Every structure is written in structure tokens, then in C-alpha cells.
N, C-alpha and C positions, 0 to 999 in steps of 0.2 A: 777584387776590383768591383764586383757587383755590390758588395757591402758598402764600399766607399762611395760609389755612385749614388746609392739609395740615401745614404747619410747626407751627402752634399745636396742632392735634390730637395730633400725635406727641409734642410736648414736654409736653403736659398729661396724656395718657393712658398713655404708655409709659415704662418705667423708663429714665432718661437714660443710664445707664452699663451697660445689659445688653449682653452679648457676642454678637457674631455667631457662628454655629456654626463650629467648627473641625473639620477632617477629619484622617484619617491620611495618611501619605505614599503609601500605595497608591491613594488617591483622586485623586492629581494627574493632570490631564488635559492634552491638547493645548490650547494657548492662542493663538488668533489675535491678531495685532496690528492689528486692524481700525481704520482711520482714521489710522494712523500716516503722517506725512509726512516728507520729508527735512528734518530740523530745520535743517540747514545752509542751506536755501533759504527760511527763514522770511520772512514778509512784511517784518518789521523786518530790513533787510539787515545792520545792525550786530550784532543778536543772532545772526543766522544765521552771520555771519563769525566771531564770537566762539566760538560753539559748535563750528564746524568746527575752529578752532584747538585748542580743548580736546580734541576728539575725536582729532586727530592726535597730541596729547601724552599720550594715554591717560588724560586727566582728572587728570593730576598737578597742574595749576594751577587746577583747578576749585575754586571757593569758593561756599558758600551764605551769602548775606548775611541776617542777622537784624536788622531795623530797627524803628523806630517806638516804640510804647509799652512800652519795656523800659529797664531801668537800664543794661544793658551790651550795647549793639549791637556786632556784630562779624561776622567772616567765619569760616566753618567749612569745613575741608578734609574730604575723605573720611576721612583718618586721624583727624581730630578727632572726627567722628561715630562712628567705630568704637571710640573710647576710652570712649564711654558703654556702659553695660550694654545688650546687644542683646536683642531679642525676635524670635522666629521664630513664625510662625503659618501654618497651612494653611487657606485660606479660599476661598470661592466668589466670583468676580467676576461680577456681573450687568450685562450691557450693555443700554443703552437700545434696541438693535436687536433684542433678544429672545433672544440666546444667553448661555450661561453657561460658565464654565471654572473649574477649581480649580488653585491653585498655592500653593507655599510662598514666603512673603515673609520676609526677614530685614532688620532695620534697628533704628533707635533710636526709642523712643517720642517723638513730637513733644513731649509734655509735659515730658520731661527736658530737651530743648533750650531750651524756653521758660523753664523754671525757672532753668536755668543762665544765661540771658540776663537774668534778673531781671524777668520780666513784671510789669507793674503791675496793681493791683486794678481800675483803670478800664478795662482792656482789654475790648473788645467782640467783636472778630473778628480772624481772621488772614487776610490777603490773600496769595494765592499767585501768583507771576509766574514764567513758564517761558520757555525759549529758543525754543519753537515758537509764541510769541505768546499762549499761553493765559493768561488772567487769571481767577481765581476766588477765593472766600473761604469760610471755614467759621466757625461760631460757636465760643465757648469750650467749650461742652459737647462738641462733636465734637473740638476741638483737644486736649482732655484725656481723651478716651476711651482706655481701655487699649490698644485695637487700632489707634489712629491712629498710624501709624509713618512715619518717613522711611526708605523701603526702598532699600537698596543691593545687596540680593541676591535672587535668584529661583531656586528649586529647587536650592539648594546652590551656585550659581555667582554671579559678579558679574551685576548687572542688565544684561540685553542692551540694545543700542541701541534696538531696536524697541519695548521696553517702558519706555523712559524714562531710560536711563543718563545720568549716573551715579546719580542719586537721584530717586525719585518719592515722592509721598505715597500712602499707602493709607488710605482711609476705608472700613472694611468695613461700615458701617451705611448707606451710600448707594450709589446707582447708580454704575456704573463711571466715568463721566466726571468725577466729583468727585475721583477719585484722580489728581491732576494729575501729568503726566510732566515730565521735563527741567527740574527745578526750578532757578531762578536766585536768587530771593530771597523771603523771607517778611517781610511788613510787618504788625506788630501795630498795630491801630487802636482808638481808644476811641469811635469812631462807626461805625455800620454802613456797609459799603461792598460793593456787589455786583459791583464790577469796572468800573462805568461803561460807556463805549462798547464796551469789549472784553469785558465780562462776559457770562455765559450768558444772562441775561434779555433783553439787547439783541439776542441772536442766536437767539431762539426757543426757548431751553431754560430749564427751571426752575432757580431758585437752590437750592432745597432738594429733595432727591430721596431721602428716607429710605425704607428698606425693612426 
């Protein structure tokens, strides 16, 4: 109930597309990779083995699957994502454990990829599935937020393994764990889905963590 109340209050009282503060490059700080696990040893052994193979191949064969309530489902390589107009932003990551860090992120706005896939008007949320077994979702307001990006770069370099290589989501208007690492596929749905048994609410975390 508290989660729902927070979500409703934020969506009712705050501007839906207001930007999170952006910083200068001189503000970039050290950035711990707290909570990072060896993705190659994910609980889902198939996912873990697949990720390990992709890592050995320097992610040349990595593909992000866009599925669900879209006209043109498909697979996107790193090069495919880099053909979209890129966005770079220097923002603050706020962790649920109480620490913060500032980094520069470079990637493609999630909205551009969804529009290219022909997202349908009935779409309600985007579910995110990752190689480390993480499952989460965001609503369409966050999916189309200007700062919601599929990040493949960090601080002017390729995204490091410990920060979610080859591609992670950045949702700058929510607490850090909503910025899912190690993305495998995105599934657009026309009914709300919080991830089911693997989702954050089933594991003691809030679904919406707006800041």
C-alpha cells in the first residue's frame, strides 16, 4: 500500500518528465560496484553460461531482444544501438544502501529503440530481464523519460563488466537498483507486470523508488 501511495503521489504532484540534475565532468567520482556478482555464475545456469560465452567473445555476439507489444520485435547488437543518436549525461547514482556516486553515462535513449520497434499504444510497462537473473519493470512515463537510456559507455569508455556490460539501463529519476545491469531482453506489455516471483516486490524491495 505504501509503495502504491508513493507512486500515486509522485505521478500526481511532480512533473512527469522533469530532468534529474546533470553535473560537469569535474564532478565525476569513484563509483563502487556494490552488490555485483559474477554474472557467469548466475542462478540460472543457462543464462550464466551464455553470458560467459558472450564475455569471452567481447560481446560481439550479444543481442538485446525487444519483444511483446511492438510491431517489429527484433534483436539489436551493440553496433545497432550505436547507430541511434547517442545521449551522454553526467548524473548522480543514489544507492538504497545510502551512498551516492557521480558518473558519465553514454547510450541510446530507450524511447528511440521502443519507437523503432513500433511500440503499440496499448503498452503499459517495459519488463527488463538480465543475465544476472534480475527481473524488473518500469512504466511508460519512465521508459520515455529523456534521461532513460540504454547505456553502453561509462566515463568515456566501454561499460565495465562490474557496472553491467555490455549494456545496462539508466533510470536517473529512481533509486539505483532500478537501473538494471547486464540486459538480455526487454518485453513490452499491455498489462502491469512487476516481475512475478523474481521481481523486486517478492524479494523485499519496492517496485517504484522515485527520487
